[in-house]
N, C-alpha and C positions, 0 to 999 in steps of 0.2 A: 311325557318324556320326549317325544319327537318335537314338540313345540319348543321345549327348552333347548334342545340340540340345534334346531334351526335358528333360534334367537341368538345362541352363542356364536354360531357360524356367521350370522349376519353382523354381529358386533365386531368380530375379528376382521371382516372384510371392509368395514367402514374406513374410508380414506385409503384407497388402494395405493396411491403414490406415496402416501405417508408410510405405509408398511413396506413397500418394495424399495423405496429410495431413501427413506429417513428424513429427518428435519434439519440435519447438518451436512455439510460437505467439507472436503479438504481442498485447500488452495495451496499450490506449491509456488514458492518464490525463488527465482534463480537470478544471480548476478554474474556478470563477467567483468572483472575477476571476482571469484567467490570471496566470502568473508565480510561482506558489507553488513552494517547494522541496519536491520529492517524494523519498521514500526508501522502500525496502521492507525487510522483515525478512530478505531475501536479499542485502542490501547493494547493490542497484541504486539509483542516484540520477539525477535529472534535474530540469528546470524545466518546469512545465506550460504548455501542453499538450505531452505527449510520448508516445512509444511505446517499450515495453520488450520485448525478446525473452526469453522464459522457457521452460523445459522444460514440456511438456504435463502432466506429473505434478505439477509444483510448485504447492503452495498456500502463500500468503504474506499478509502484511498490508502495505497501502500507507498511508503517513502523509504528509499534506500540511501544510506550515506556511508562514506568511507574516506579516511584521511587521504588527501592528495587528489580527490575526485569531486566532481560537482554532485550535489544532492539531486536525486531524481525522484519524481512522484508519478503514480499512475492510478487512475480510478478503476475500481473493479465493480462491474455492474452485474445485474441478473437478467436472465431471459428464460423463456419456457423451453425446457429441454425436450427432445424428441421422445425419450423414454418417460419423461414426466407427463407429457400429454397422453401417452398411452395408458399410464396408470390412472390418470384423471378420467379418461374415457371408460376405464374399467368400472368406474363407479356407476355407470349407466346400468351395467349388468348386476352388480352386487351391492354397492354402497349407497346408491341413491343420492338424494340431495344432501343428506347428512355427510356422506363420504366426500362429496364435492366441496362442501363447506369446510371440512377438516383439511383437505388438501390445499385449498385456497388460503386458509388462514395460517397454515404452517409453512407455506412456501415449498412444499414437497415437490411441486412440478417444476421448480426453477433450477438453473445451473448458473455458476459464476463464469464470467469471461472478462478479460482473457484468462485462460488457465492452460498452462502455467503463466504466472506473471514473470516476465523476463526483462531484465535491465542490462544494457551495456553501459557500464559506467564511463563517463567522459572525464579525462584528466582535467584538473582545475587549471585555469589559465595562469601562467606566471605573472607576477606583478609587473606592470608596464613601467619602464623607465622613460621619462619624457626627455627626448633629445632637445638640445638648445635650439631656439628659433633661429632661422636663417637671418643673417644680417644683424642680429642682436649683438651688441658689444657687451663684453663682460663688465660688470660694475667694478669700478675701482674702489679699493678699500681705502678708507680714510686713514692717513698716517699722521699721527700727532707725535712729534718728537718730544721727548721728556725735557722739561725745563731744567736748564742747568743753573744751579745757584753756586756762585763762587763765594767761597768764604775766605776772607783775607786773614792771614795769621795775625793774631793780636800780639802786640808787643807791650 
């Protein structure tokens, strides 16, 4: 009975970071002004401000667009988190090599950055009007008078 209990506890502790941190994370996206259409390279969509749930291993690009403003994009990368490293190290005590393998394969030790993803939307540039060149003379319009045809009264 004790062996079964110890085996069950060992299985529960396999992948400490996977258990304590999970395999997904939430990334918040904010824009100034709010209300921009947001999409990711992983086909997530929302309207800012919003929060997306993504896999911890996923790296992607966030794009924000809004009428009257330039489209903006920002890559979201992953890095080892401080708490993820601690959970991974906990495998030395409890999970062993199997736990380390689980944490590494699920990305449980990773965090996304930047987080939150923040955009300051830039107004779109107005259409440029090209001023006339200096010294350029305006083109004269060709004027063609209508041909007059005189018709004599017939008698």
